[in-house]
C-alpha positions as CSV (number, residue, x, y, z in Angstrom):
1,X,-9.3,-19.8,6.4
2,X,-11.1,-21.2,9.4
3,X,-14.3,-19.5,10.5
4,X,-12.9,-18.2,13.7
5,X,-9.9,-16.6,12.1
6,X,-9.8,-13.0,11.3
7,X,-8.8,-11.6,7.9
8,X,-5.4,-9.9,7.7
9,X,-5.8,-6.3,6.7
10,X,-3.1,-4.3,4.8
11,X,-3.4,-0.6,4.0
12,X,-0.9,1.2,1.8
13,X,-0.5,4.9,2.5
14,X,0.9,7.8,0.5
15,X,0.1,11.5,0.4
16,X,-2.8,11.9,-2.1
17,X,-3.8,8.2,-2.7
18,X,-3.7,8.7,-6.4
19,X,-0.3,7.4,-7.5
20,X,1.8,5.2,-5.2
21,X,-0.6,3.7,-2.7
22,X,-3.2,2.7,-5.2
23,X,-0.5,1.3,-7.4
24,X,0.7,-0.8,-4.4
25,X,-2.9,-1.8,-3.6
26,X,-3.5,-3.0,-7.1
27,X,-0.1,-4.8,-7.4
28,X,-0.5,-6.4,-3.9
29,X,-4.1,-7.5,-4.6
30,X,-2.9,-9.1,-7.8
31,X,-0.1,-11.0,-5.9
32,X,-2.6,-12.0,-3.2
33,X,-4.9,-13.3,-5.9
34,X,-2.1,-15.2,-7.6
35,X,-1.2,-16.8,-4.2
36,X,-4.9,-17.8,-3.7
37,X,-5.0,-15.8,-0.5
38,X,-8.0,-13.5,-1.1
39,X,-10.0,-15.1,1.7
40,X,-7.1,-14.4,4.1
41,X,-5.8,-11.0,3.1
42,X,-7.8,-7.8,2.6
43,X,-6.0,-4.9,0.7
44,X,-6.7,-1.2,0.8
45,X,-5.0,2.1,0.3
46,X,-5.4,5.7,1.6
47,X,-3.8,9.1,1.5
48,X,-2.9,11.4,4.4
49,X,-4.3,14.4,2.6
50,X,-7.9,15.1,1.6
51,X,-7.1,16.5,-1.8
52,X,-8.4,13.6,-4.0
53,X,-11.1,11.9,-2.0
54,X,-13.4,9.9,-4.3
55,X,-11.2,10.3,-7.4
56,X,-9.9,7.5,-9.5
57,X,-6.1,6.8,-9.4
58,X,-3.9,9.0,-11.5
59,X,-3.8,8.5,-15.2
60,X,-0.1,7.4,-15.0
61,X,-0.9,4.8,-12.4
62,X,-3.8,3.4,-14.4
63,X,-1.6,3.3,-17.5
64,X,1.2,1.3,-15.8
65,X,-1.3,-1.1,-14.2
66,X,-2.9,-1.6,-17.6
67,X,0.5,-2.2,-19.2
68,X,1.1,-5.0,-16.7
69,X,-2.5,-6.3,-16.9
70,X,-3.2,-5.5,-13.3
71,X,-6.8,-4.6,-12.4
72,X,-7.6,-1.2,-10.7
73,X,-11.4,-2.1,-10.6
74,X,-13.3,-0.4,-7.8
75,X,-10.4,1.8,-6.7
76,X,-11.0,5.3,-5.5
77,X,-9.1,7.7,-3.3
78,X,-9.9,8.0,0.4
79,X,-8.2,9.7,3.3
80,X,-6.3,7.8,6.0
81,X,-8.2,8.1,9.3
82,X,-7.4,7.4,13.0
83,X,-9.4,4.2,13.0
84,X,-7.2,2.7,10.3
85,X,-4.5,2.0,13.0
86,X,-6.7,-0.3,15.0
87,X,-8.5,-1.8,12.0
88,X,-5.4,-2.8,10.2
89,X,-2.6,-5.4,10.7
90,X,0.0,-3.8,8.3
91,X,0.1,-0.1,7.5
92,X,2.6,0.4,4.8
93,X,3.8,4.0,4.1
94,X,5.4,4.9,0.8
95,X,7.8,7.4,2.4
96,X,9.0,9.0,5.7
97,X,6.7,12.0,5.3
98,X,3.7,9.7,5.1
99,X,4.7,8.1,8.5
100,X,5.0,11.6,9.9
101,X,1.6,12.6,8.6
102,X,0.0,9.4,10.0
103,X,1.6,10.2,13.4
104,X,-0.1,13.7,13.3
105,X,-3.4,12.0,12.4
106,X,-3.0,9.4,15.2
107,X,-1.6,11.9,17.6
108,X,1.5,9.7,17.9
109,X,2.2,6.3,16.4
110,X,4.8,3.9,17.6
111,X,3.5,0.7,16.2
112,X,5.3,-2.2,14.7
113,X,2.5,-2.5,12.1
114,X,3.5,0.9,10.6
115,X,6.6,0.9,8.4
116,X,7.8,1.9,4.9
117,X,7.4,-0.5,2.0
118,X,11.0,-0.3,1.0
119,X,12.2,-1.1,4.5
120,X,11.4,-4.7,3.3
121,X,13.9,-4.4,0.4
122,X,17.4,-4.4,1.9
123,X,19.2,-3.9,-1.4
124,X,17.4,-0.5,-2.1
125,X,19.3,2.3,-0.4
126,X,16.7,5.1,-0.5
127,X,13.7,3.7,1.5
128,X,11.3,6.3,0.1
129,X,9.3,5.3,-2.9
130,X,9.6,8.3,-5.3
131,X,6.3,10.1,-6.0
132,X,5.6,9.8,-9.8
133,X,3.2,12.7,-9.5
134,X,6.3,14.8,-9.2
135,X,8.9,12.7,-11.0
136,X,6.8,11.5,-13.9
137,X,8.5,8.1,-13.7
138,X,5.7,5.6,-13.1
139,X,7.9,2.7,-14.3
140,X,10.5,3.3,-11.5
141,X,7.7,3.5,-8.9
142,X,6.1,0.3,-10.3
143,X,9.4,-1.5,-10.1
144,X,10.0,-0.5,-6.5
145,X,6.4,-1.1,-5.4
146,X,6.5,-4.6,-7.0
147,X,9.7,-5.5,-5.2
148,X,8.3,-4.2,-1.9
149,X,5.0,-6.0,-2.4
150,X,6.8,-9.3,-3.0
151,X,8.7,-8.9,0.2
152,X,5.6,-7.9,2.1
153,X,3.7,-10.9,0.9
154,X,6.5,-13.2,2.0
155,X,6.6,-11.5,5.4
156,X,2.8,-11.8,5.9
157,X,2.8,-15.4,4.8
158,X,5.5,-16.2,7.4
159,X,4.1,-14.1,10.2
160,X,0.5,-15.2,9.7
161,X,1.3,-18.8,8.8
162,X,-0.4,-18.6,5.5
């Protein structure tokens, strides 16, 4: 990255920021690292609720990340805030209700930088990543998040000429 260029910022968003969005953050950070793009892409996650601020990711998320040898170091829950829209280049929601919640926080959002992760995976019919907090199926969530993150990285590399 040249000194005058700005880092691309990606924020993954779910409801509580303990299951899906931190899983996506960790998976995407791992992919960014593997691609050698840490100096170009910054990765974060947030929740639209304030239920778990400051907590570590859910035990099930940590177990699946450990299973696939993906670091969750330094991760803790935070709430999505209005300023995230201006400060970020890509705001990736895990489901439609997260988009609605962000719109309430933003007092209306109609931005091309806000979209659902699975919108990038055409072969997946249901565009909402299921919440393993309720389903208990962290493996399914990991599979969908991984597929979405691969597509997102390709999109960012193309759009940002990385």
